[in-house]
C-alpha positions in Angstrom: 0.0 0.0 0.0 1.0 3.6 -0.7 0.6 6.3 1.9 0.2 9.9 0.9 0.4 12.7 3.5 -1.2 15.8 2.1 -0.6 19.5 3.0 2.2 18.7 5.5 4.0 21.6 7.1 7.4 19.8 7.2 10.3 20.3 9.5 13.0 17.9 8.6 14.1 19.3 11.1 15.0 22.3 8.9 11.7 23.8 7.5 10.6 22.5 4.1 7.3 24.4 3.9 4.0 22.9 2.9 4.4 19.7 0.8 3.0 16.3 0.2 4.9 13.2 1.2 4.6 9.9 -0.6 5.5 6.7 1.3 6.0 3.2 -0.1 7.9 0.1 1.1 8.6 1.8 4.5 10.5 4.6 2.8 9.9 8.2 1.9 9.7 8.1 -1.9 8.9 11.8 -2.8 8.4 15.2 -1.2 6.6 17.5 -3.6 4.1 20.4 -3.6 1.2 18.5 -5.0 1.4 14.7 -5.5 -1.4 13.3 -7.6 -1.8 9.5 -7.9 -4.0 7.4 -10.1 -7.3 6.3 -8.7 -6.3 2.8 -9.7 -3.6 2.7 -7.0 -4.3 1.5 -3.5 -3.5 4.7 -1.6 -4.1 5.6 2.1 -4.4 9.4 2.4 -3.6 11.4 5.5 -4.6 15.1 5.6 -2.0 17.0 7.6 -3.4 20.4 7.0 -2.6 22.8 9.9 -0.3 20.3 11.4 3.5 19.9 11.9 5.1 16.9 10.3 8.5 16.0 11.8 10.8 13.0 12.0 9.9 10.4 14.6 11.9 10.7 17.9 15.1 8.6 18.3 15.4 7.6 21.9 19.0 6.4 22.4 18.9 5.3 26.0 16.1 3.0 27.2 16.0 0.0 29.6 14.0 -2.2 27.2 14.1 -5.3 29.4 13.8 -3.3 32.6 16.3 -1.8 35.0 16.5 -1.3 38.7 17.0 -4.0 41.3 19.0 -1.9 43.7 16.4 -2.5 46.4 16.0 -6.3 46.0 14.5 -8.6 43.4 11.1 -7.1 43.7 12.4 -3.7 42.6 13.4 -4.9 39.1 11.4 -2.8 36.6 9.3 -4.5 33.9 10.0 -4.7 30.2 8.9 -2.0 27.8 5.8 -2.5 25.8 5.5 -1.2 22.3 2.5 1.1 23.0 4.5 3.1 25.6 7.1 4.0 23.0 4.6 4.7 20.2 2.5 7.0 22.4 5.7 9.0 23.2 6.5 9.6 19.6 9.4 7.2 19.5 10.1 5.4 16.2 13.7 4.3 16.9 14.8 3.1 20.3 18.2 1.9 21.6 18.3 -0.4 24.6 21.0 -1.1 27.2 21.5 -2.6 30.6 21.7 -0.7 33.8 23.0 -1.4 37.3 21.8 -5.0 37.2 24.0 -7.1 34.8 23.6 -10.2 37.0 19.9 -11.0 36.6 19.6 -9.1 33.3 21.4 -10.3 30.3 22.4 -8.9 26.9 21.0 -12.1 25.3 17.6 -11.1 26.5 18.2 -7.5 25.4 19.1 -8.6 21.9 15.9 -10.7 21.7 13.9 -7.7 22.8 15.4 -5.5 20.0 14.4 -8.2 17.5 10.9 -8.4 19.0 10.3 -4.6 18.9 11.5 -4.5 15.3 9.1 -7.3 14.4 6.3 -5.4 16.1 6.8 -2.3 14.0 9.5 0.1 15.2 13.3 0.2 14.8 15.2 -1.2 17.8 19.0 -1.4 18.5 21.2 -1.9 21.6 24.5 -1.3 23.3 26.2 -4.4 24.7 27.9 -4.3 28.1 26.6 -2.6 31.1 27.9 -1.2 34.4 30.3 -4.1 34.9 33.9 -4.3 33.7 34.8 -6.8 32.2 31.8 -6.2 30.0 28.9 -8.7 29.8 28.5 -9.8 26.2 26.7 -12.3 24.1 29.5 -13.6 21.9 32.2 -13.5 24.5 33.7 -10.2 23.5 32.7 -6.6 22.9 34.1 -6.6 19.4 32.3 -9.8 18.6 28.9 -8.4 19.7 29.3 -5.3 17.6 30.7 -7.1 14.6 28.3 -10.0 14.4 25.0 -9.0 16.1 23.0 -6.8 13.7 21.3 -4.6 16.3 24.3 -4.0 18.5 25.7 -0.5 17.8 28.4 -0.2 20.4 29.2 -0.6 24.1 27.9 0.8 27.4 29.9 1.3 30.6 29.7 3.3 33.8 32.1 5.6 35.7 31.9 8.1 38.6 29.2 6.0 40.3 29.3 3.8 43.4 27.5 1.1 41.4 30.1 0.9 38.6 33.1 -1.4 38.5 35.4 1.6 39.0 37.3 0.9 35.8 40.8 2.3 35.4 41.6 4.7 32.7 43.6 2.0 30.9 40.5 -0.3 31.0 38.3 2.5 29.5 40.8 3.1 26.7 41.0 -0.6 25.9 37.2 -1.0 25.8 36.8 2.2 23.7 39.5 0.9 21.3 37.8 -2.5 20.9 34.4 -1.0 20.4 35.9 1.5 17.8 37.6 -1.1 15.7 34.6 -3.4 15.7 32.5 -0.4 14.6 34.8 0.3 11.7 34.6 -3.3 10.6 30.9 -3.6 10.9 30.1 0.0 9.6 28.5 0.9 12.9 29.1 3.8 15.3 31.1 1.6 17.7 30.7 4.3 20.3 30.8 3.9 24.1 27.8 5.2 26.1 29.3 6.3 29.4 26.9 6.4 32.3 28.0 9.3 34.6 27.0 8.9 38.2 26.9 11.5 41.0 30.5 11.2 42.0 32.6 14.3 42.2 35.0 12.8 39.6 32.4 13.4 36.9 33.9 13.5 33.4 37.5 13.0 34.7 37.9 9.3 33.9 37.0 9.7 30.2 38.8 13.1 29.9 42.0 11.2 31.0 41.2 8.3 28.6 41.1 10.8 25.7 44.1 12.8 26.9 46.3 9.7 27.4 45.4 7.8 24.2 44.7 8.1 20.5 41.0 7.5 21.1 39.1 10.6 19.7 36.7 12.4 22.0 33.8 11.7 19.7 34.2 8.0 20.5 32.3 8.5 23.8 28.7 9.4 24.5 28.6 10.6 28.1 25.0 10.4 29.4 23.0 11.9 32.3 25.2 15.0 31.9 22.4 17.2 33.4 22.5 15.3 36.6 23.8 18.4 38.4 25.1 21.8 37.5 28.8 21.0 38.0 28.5 17.9 35.7 26.7 20.0 33.1 29.4 22.6 33.2 31.9 19.8 32.4 29.6 18.6 29.6 29.7 22.1 28.0 33.5 21.9 28.0 33.4 18.4 26.5 31.0 19.6 23.8 33.2 22.6 23.1 36.1 20.2 22.5 34.2 18.2 19.9 32.5 15.5 21.9 28.9 14.3 21.9 26.7 14.7 25.0 23.4 13.0 25.9 21.0 14.9 28.1 18.5 12.9 30.1 14.9 14.1 29.6 13.8 12.5 32.9 16.2 14.5 35.0 14.1 17.5 35.9 14.2 19.6 39.1 10.4 20.2 38.6 9.9 16.4 38.9 12.0 15.8 42.0 15.6 15.8 40.6 16.5 18.7 42.9 20.1 19.0 41.8 19.4 18.5 38.1 19.5 20.9 35.2 16.1 21.0 33.4 16.7 19.4 29.9 15.0 22.2 28.0 17.1 24.8 29.9 20.2 22.8 29.2 19.5 22.7 25.4 18.7 26.4 25.4 21.9 27.2 27.2 24.0 25.3 24.7 22.2 27.0 21.8 22.8 30.4 23.3 26.5 29.7 23.5 26.5 28.8 19.8 27.8 25.3 20.5 27.7 22.5 18.0 24.1 21.4 18.4 24.6 18.5 16.0 26.4 16.7 18.8 23.7 17.3 21.5 21.3 14.4 22.0 18.4 13.9 24.4 17.1 10.6 25.6 14.5 9.4 28.1 16.4 6.8 30.3 12.9 5.3 30.1 11.8 2.2 32.0 14.9 2.5 34.2 14.6 2.8 37.9 14.8 6.1 39.8 16.5 5.1 43.1 16.3 7.6 45.9 19.2 7.3 48.4 19.4 8.8 51.9 22.6 10.5 53.2 24.0 7.1 54.2 23.6 5.6 50.7 20.7 3.5 51.7 17.8 3.2 49.3 14.6 4.9 50.6 12.5 4.5 47.5 12.5 3.6 43.8 10.4 4.9 40.9 10.2 4.0 37.2 11.2 6.4 34.5 8.5 7.0 31.8 8.6 8.4 28.3 6.3 11.5 28.5 9.4 13.5 29.4 10.6 13.6 25.8 7.6 15.4 24.3 7.2 17.6 27.4 10.7 18.9 27.1 10.3 19.4 23.4 7.2 21.6 24.1 9.1 23.5 26.8 12.0 24.2 24.5 9.6 26.0 22.1 7.0 27.5 24.5 9.2 28.4 27.5 12.8 28.7 26.1 11.6 30.2 22.8 13.7 28.0 20.6 12.7 27.5 17.0 11.0 24.3 16.0 14.2 23.3 14.2 16.4 23.9 17.2 14.1 22.0 19.5 13.8 19.0 17.1 17.5 18.4 16.5 18.4 16.7 19.8 15.5 14.2 19.2 16.1 13.5 15.5 19.1 14.4 13.4 21.7 14.7 16.2 21.1 11.1 17.6 20.9 9.7 14.0 24.3 11.1 13.4 25.7 10.1 16.8 24.4 6.5 16.4 25.4 6.4 12.7 21.9 5.6 11.5 22.0 7.4 8.1 18.5 6.3 7.2 17.0 7.9 10.2 16.5 11.4 11.7 15.4 13.4 8.6 12.3 13.7 6.4 13.9 13.3 3.1 13.4 11.1 0.0 15.2 7.7 0.6 15.0 7.9 4.4 12.9 5.5 6.5 9.3 6.7 6.8 9.5 7.4 10.5 7.1 10.4 10.8 5.4 12.2 13.7 2.4 14.5 13.0 1.8 17.1 15.7 -1.2 19.4 16.3 -1.0 23.1 17.0 -0.3 22.4 20.7 2.7 20.2 19.7 0.8 17.1 20.9 0.9 13.9 19.0 -1.8 13.5 16.3 -0.4 10.5 14.4 2.7 8.4 14.2 4.1 6.4 11.3 7.0 4.0 11.8 8.7 2.4 8.8 5.8 3.5 6.7 3.0 1.9 8.9 0.5 4.1 10.7 0.8 3.1 14.4 -1.3 5.8 16.1 -3.8 8.4 14.8 -5.9 11.0 16.6 -4.8 9.6 19.9 -5.9 6.1 19.1 -3.4 3.3 19.2 -3.6 1.2 16.0 -0.8 -1.3 16.8 0.4 -2.6 20.1 2.8 -5.2 21.0 2.2 -8.9 20.5 0.8 -9.4 24.0 -1.0 -6.1 24.3 
């Protein structure tokens, strides 16, 4: 079946004006002023008049098979279901492990990426986790990245009491192995680095870059808005050519008292004329939100959701007064570049037909993933296999 979106006000994320979009075979085939097709053809028409048409969100940091566990087995968060991603405007998702690399396994995470892809969206993963040596499927980081189709790179953790406290030399070795495997497999091969609340902050990966030939862009430090001091380091890292990943769920208005509001962080980077093609935002969705007392004892655990993405997008425009293009980049083109997904992140002929249609309040009207209509007018059309 062909799908034709008419009268679309397109932001790719750069503005393309009012155009029609023709979709076939899961791809964007054409973008033109007035596409007219023969009545003989089987065409599904979507009228997007007075609506914004933008790329689907790319969420690069999600605990697809659940996270948590810091408070006992009963505090392990559940797996993600497809509908929770679709309702949040996510068409591409990247999973990874969190604190628990003992009862959670990369084999299960790989299976989850294949399941979500079968159900209708695009799903990838990072192998590894908090632990060093890294947990893998094939027996090595390089093997996972090279031979497993949905594995893009590696995850590790520093500056956190829950990490394995890896040495700088261990970080360099892991980054090198991930980088070489990425070159072989034509993947990003990057290392997502969980940054905890320790005062050491960026220092372990700064030393890794300064004492080796590993380029700064090989790392994706995440949770960089955890506190103001960490975000200041993130700005320096970005200034020096590195990627950063801001966590949408870290928000002082939602209880993260020391955090920097994501929309404020993006606006700050924009005002400084920093390279916004290297600034990503992700949800950390479905992970646990542990609350520790002053003695390091858990006093409560919540579960991160996905609404934070669209909420921060709206706040960038309505509160921070960013343009639609500026607000879209961290959700679309920037993560597509960072994750080396050339078929994602833009509304352009030849790209995957991952499309989000927003109303005049920037709320989700419809979502198309790989050319299939998943949600329209707030009604979910496709859920997961068991939903």
